[in-house]
Phi, psi and omega in degrees: 000141178298148185302315184293327174294316179301314181298317182294318180287325180298331183294344184257000176281130183254137179268094176254102190253083178234144183251127175262141183271346189280132180213123175217156183222162178237144178241165171099175180281129184237130180249158182271152175077198183250134178287123182245144180285074182243159182291158179300321183293320178292320181297324181292335181263003182264129178272152173235132176271145180311140179295349179286348181260134178197176170306150175075005183290156177251131176259149184283131179286158170069006178226158166301135182255127184267124171248127194210169177181197181234177176076184179099155178285132180309129178092346177298144180275139173237137179239145175233132181236134176192138172057035181086356177259144171230111182243150184234150176208182181229152179285135175246172182296330180275356184129202182216156178206140177229137182250131170270147177296154180304141182231156174281161178300150173081002165297132187211168181145202178265148176241130179235145177238129183227134176217102185061233181281348181275141178212135176239136179231128177247131188259157173055050178266141180220150177268130180204222181240122186246131179230140174273131178245116188220169180136211183245220194300320183293336171278321185283333186307132193274164175299324178301315181295315180295318179299319182283340180290319184208133182299326179293329177295320178299317178297316183298313181290322182295336185258020177308314179084349181228031177302329183287353176255014179239136175228156182215150171239116184265103180288121183299148180293138177194118171258119188230151182275342180229152180300134183253137177271339180245171176278155180295323177222155179302141179215143178223164178291141179248144169260129179268144178237355181170185184302316187291340181278347185242018189298331183268358181267163182302125178296318180298311183295322180292321177293321176299314183294319178302312182292319179297317181297320178295322180291319180287320180066202177058023180065021181291131179275137178258132175248126178248125175259109185264121178217088185215150182218129177303139177071006183281144176267157182302326180303331183282347180258003175265137172300159184303316181293327176291319179299318179298328181289333185241002179225127181235023186240312187201158175257017179245135178234100178054037183089349180275168183252121178302136179070005184299317182277333170302310182302317186268343189222357176240316183305325182286352177243357182301133182104337176297128185286122183234168179260343180176178181231133169250134191229121178229097187202157175154331184303318183291346181246019190283341178298141184304324179294333178267319181303329182297335179269353187297325179302310180289323179296312179294324177299320176292319177304309182295314183291321183289323180288330174295324175290315180300320185261016168054048175208104184293344179251019184305124181291143174234134169244113181252122179281121177287145174303148176288163177293127182204126175202146180227171177295340177278001183235062184299335179273359177052047182294332179296317179292326177299320177293320177302319180293318180294321178299319179295318177297322181298314180291326175295326183280328191241015179288000000 
């Protein structure tokens, strides 16, 4: 991303440094939708649309928009209609994808996907600005937690004034050993109408969305895809092949599973067209022995996600950890991580 764009976007990143203590994970193979007792032949010919698509979703402005899924008979035709466009594609062995031409913000209406007798229709779809919000506790901590922490925070969030221009998709928690195509539990895009409608979403991401919306103006709707887990290390957000490229010692990180959250919470949205990524993580990698690897790990994270989301210039905003040191931290490892994070953004912007 060009330097001037990075500086402009970095100005809207807010440092909300609160830690939530709740952490739970899901294991095992997870599929999308409801399992139905149908024959293998019928199942093979049935298409599934990615779980990232639902009513109220936001599509990225100014880029070709990828609509995609799995299943279907090889060679079958799929059509996608939205905003006056009708685009067609065919099913391949690896799945299917159809691209809509780039659109301006605020194009809206129903989006339909049709394959033979199957048809899916999504209502109240709008074109705007879509960002992925990922990381650990400081990204995950909710508006509810921040509101209850301090009365002034509640007033600040309640007075955003543009909640109706923000929408969100909360990816359910799932740590998995293999890449998942579906969500651990059903999830759909939400339209916010005020503070109380966004209580379970990331306080950091909502503040970012509100500021970004005001900066862009023109009534542009912001869509946030939240995929974050407390106490997670960066290794857990790397795909297996990415982890292998930058780690040659173990697939365990402090008891965590390498690639676990990528498998359960990123792989199932890979391909959704986005405008950028906000990343708030680092505490779980703060030990000097681990921080030393962070430069190459984040570089792999950024380059691999740019490939996954099909944009070699995809913007990243990485929040640097706040200043923090105690007498129990004589080696100042927290400051070491802050320095590594700074070097990382200089190297990979």
